[in-house]
Kinemage of the C-alpha trace (Angstrom):
@kinemage 1
@onewidth
@group {chain A} dominant
@subgroup {mainchain}
@vectorlist {calphas} color= white
{ca met a 1} P 0.612 2.347 -35.644
{ca ala a 2} L -2.570 4.118 -34.521
{ca thr a 3} L -3.556 1.071 -32.491
{ca asn a 4} L -0.239 1.148 -30.651
{ca gln a 5} L -0.722 4.810 -29.729
{ca leu a 6} L -4.295 4.142 -28.678
{ca leu a 7} L -3.228 1.224 -26.483
{ca tyr a 8} L -0.434 3.293 -24.972
{ca gly a 9} L -2.928 6.017 -24.018
{ca leu a 10} L -5.421 3.511 -22.654
{ca arg a 11} L -2.743 1.742 -20.587
{ca arg a 12} L -1.557 5.094 -19.224
{ca gln a 13} L -5.109 6.116 -18.276
{ca tyr a 14} L -5.658 2.693 -16.693
{ca ala a 15} L -2.474 3.135 -14.630
{ca lys a 16} L -3.522 6.622 -13.488
{ca thr a 17} L -7.011 5.439 -12.549
{ca leu a 18} L -5.545 2.428 -10.764
{ca gly a 19} L -3.325 4.798 -8.770
{ca leu a 20} L -6.333 6.895 -7.795
{ca val a 21} L -8.271 3.783 -6.732
{ca glu a 22} L -5.354 2.650 -4.568
{ca ala a 23} L -5.140 6.149 -3.088
{ca gly a 24} L -8.697 5.818 -1.792
{ca asn a 25} L -11.056 6.858 -4.597
{ca ala a 26} L -13.205 3.723 -4.519
{ca glu a 27} L -15.866 5.324 -6.722
{ca leu a 28} L -13.468 5.006 -9.696
{ca thr a 29} L -13.486 1.197 -9.662
{ca glu a 30} L -16.291 1.188 -12.220
{ca asp a 31} L -14.230 3.446 -14.496
{ca leu a 32} L -11.327 1.071 -14.066
{ca ala a 33} L -13.471 -1.828 -15.202
{ca his a 34} L -14.604 0.147 -18.257
{ca leu a 35} L -11.021 0.987 -19.177
{ca ala a 36} L -10.077 -2.671 -18.812
{ca ala a 37} L -12.910 -3.628 -21.172
{ca val a 38} L -11.817 -1.099 -23.802
{ca ile a 39} L -8.198 -2.257 -23.572
{ca arg a 40} L -9.348 -5.848 -24.063
{ca met a 41} L -11.338 -4.799 -27.149
{ca phe a 42} L -8.149 -3.735 -28.900
{ca ser a 43} L -5.805 -6.244 -27.285
{ca pro a 44} L -7.725 -9.321 -26.061
{ca tyr a 45} L -4.716 -10.972 -24.418
{ca glu a 46} L -3.463 -7.881 -22.584
{ca asp a 47} L -2.151 -8.652 -19.091
{ca leu a 48} L -3.750 -5.903 -16.992
{ca thr a 49} L -2.010 -7.083 -13.829
{ca ala a 50} L 1.311 -6.078 -15.423
{ca ile a 51} L 0.214 -2.419 -15.573
{ca met a 52} L 1.683 -0.648 -12.563
{ca pro a 53} L -0.373 2.111 -10.904
{ca ile a 54} L 0.755 5.704 -11.311
{ca arg a 55} L 0.694 7.570 -8.027
{ca pro a 56} L -1.632 10.572 -8.265
{ca tyr a 57} L -0.074 14.013 -8.477
{ca gln a 58} L -0.692 16.194 -5.466
{ca pro a 59} L -1.538 19.656 -6.757
{ca asn a 60} L -1.448 21.216 -3.282
{ca arg a 61} L 2.218 20.586 -2.648
{ca arg a 62} L 3.695 22.517 0.208
{ca arg a 63} L 6.219 25.201 -0.604
{ca trp a 64} L 8.635 24.742 2.265
{ca ser a 65} L 11.419 26.682 0.575
{ca arg a 66} L 9.477 29.936 0.437
{ca asp a 67} L 8.665 29.734 4.124
{ca ala a 68} L 12.276 28.845 4.953
{ca leu a 69} L 13.617 31.830 3.017
{ca asp a 70} L 11.181 34.122 4.828
{ca ile a 71} L 12.373 32.705 8.144
{ca leu a 72} L 16.028 33.165 7.151
{ca arg a 73} L 15.360 36.785 6.178
{ca glu a 74} L 13.897 37.500 9.615
{ca ala a 75} L 16.465 35.471 11.594
{ca asn a 76} L 19.174 37.188 13.617
{ca gly a 77} L 21.833 34.676 12.621
{ca pro a 78} L 22.575 31.500 10.693
{ca met a 79} L 20.305 28.497 11.219
{ca ile a 80} L 20.697 24.767 10.701
{ca val a 81} L 18.179 22.845 8.591
{ca arg a 82} L 16.564 21.191 11.629
{ca glu a 83} L 15.723 24.579 13.163
{ca leu a 84} L 14.377 25.808 9.840
{ca ala a 85} L 12.246 22.690 9.362
{ca glu a 86} L 10.782 22.975 12.864
{ca arg a 87} L 9.883 26.639 12.310
{ca val a 88} L 8.400 25.947 8.871
{ca leu a 89} L 6.199 23.157 10.247
{ca ala a 90} L 5.133 25.303 13.199
{ca gly a 91} L 4.337 28.200 10.859
{ca arg a 92} L 2.183 25.956 8.669
{ca gly a 93} L 0.426 24.383 11.649
{ca val a 94} L 1.608 20.898 10.691
{ca pro a 95} L 2.073 18.536 13.666
{ca leu a 96} L 5.756 18.025 14.445
{ca thr a 97} L 6.234 14.336 13.684
{ca trp a 98} L 9.460 12.583 12.839
{ca gln a 99} L 8.297 11.784 9.284
{ca ala a 100} L 7.171 15.330 8.569
{ca leu a 101} L 10.410 16.713 9.963
{ca gln a 102} L 12.534 14.324 7.891
{ca gly a 103} L 10.642 15.145 4.715
{ca val a 104} L 10.902 18.891 5.180
{ca glu a 105} L 14.591 18.646 6.125
{ca ala a 106} L 15.397 16.661 2.982
{ca ser a 107} L 13.465 19.085 0.815
{ca leu a 108} L 15.063 22.138 2.384
{ca thr a 109} L 18.570 20.679 2.166
{ca ala a 110} L 18.172 20.148 -1.572
{ca val a 111} L 16.722 23.612 -2.166
{ca leu a 112} L 19.229 25.431 0.038
{ca thr a 113} L 22.169 23.640 -1.563
{ca arg a 114} L 20.918 24.640 -5.005
{ca leu a 115} L 20.475 28.258 -3.866
{ca glu a 116} L 23.974 28.244 -2.375
{ca arg a 117} L 25.450 27.211 -5.745
{ca arg a 118} L 23.647 30.158 -7.337
{ca gly a 119} L 25.024 32.510 -4.692
{ca ala a 120} L 21.626 33.460 -3.272
{ca ile a 121} L 22.390 32.206 0.254
{ca asn a 122} L 25.425 31.223 2.292
{ca gly a 123} L 26.078 27.940 4.051
{ca ala a 124} L 29.071 27.290 6.296
{ca gly a 125} L 30.169 24.854 8.979
{ca gln a 126} L 29.267 21.306 9.825
{ca pro a 127} L 26.284 20.954 10.047
{ca lys a 128} L 25.737 23.754 7.604
{ca arg a 129} L 24.369 26.941 9.024
{ca trp a 130} L 22.384 28.846 6.441
{ca asn a 131} L 21.921 32.586 6.170
{ca ile a 132} L 20.995 35.132 3.559
{ca pro a 133} L 23.773 37.619 2.744
{ca arg a 134} L 22.852 41.187 3.574
């Protein structure tokens, strides 16, 4: 039982380290080799190629929703998600690319829809025009 838990933890750490190596941290390749050696100590026939990398967590995620709510508070009228996304990106100094715009729009749509269900904001029309009730 303890060996199974140990192997689970080692596999998980191997997957995380593999994800970091694939993300560009080449200095961790030696650590990856050490983890592989320890895994093989406890399970000699372990197939390490079957372990999928875990994408590293990005601790500095952007908080688009807070910026969007600030923009909605200051806006004179309702705004569509595209306008909000453009203003959020401009406010953060992020270059206005199609991929950045699509990502922020998707994120804001999910957050604004959730806030609408709670009654915190209003959305009407097609496409939805969002505003904060006063």
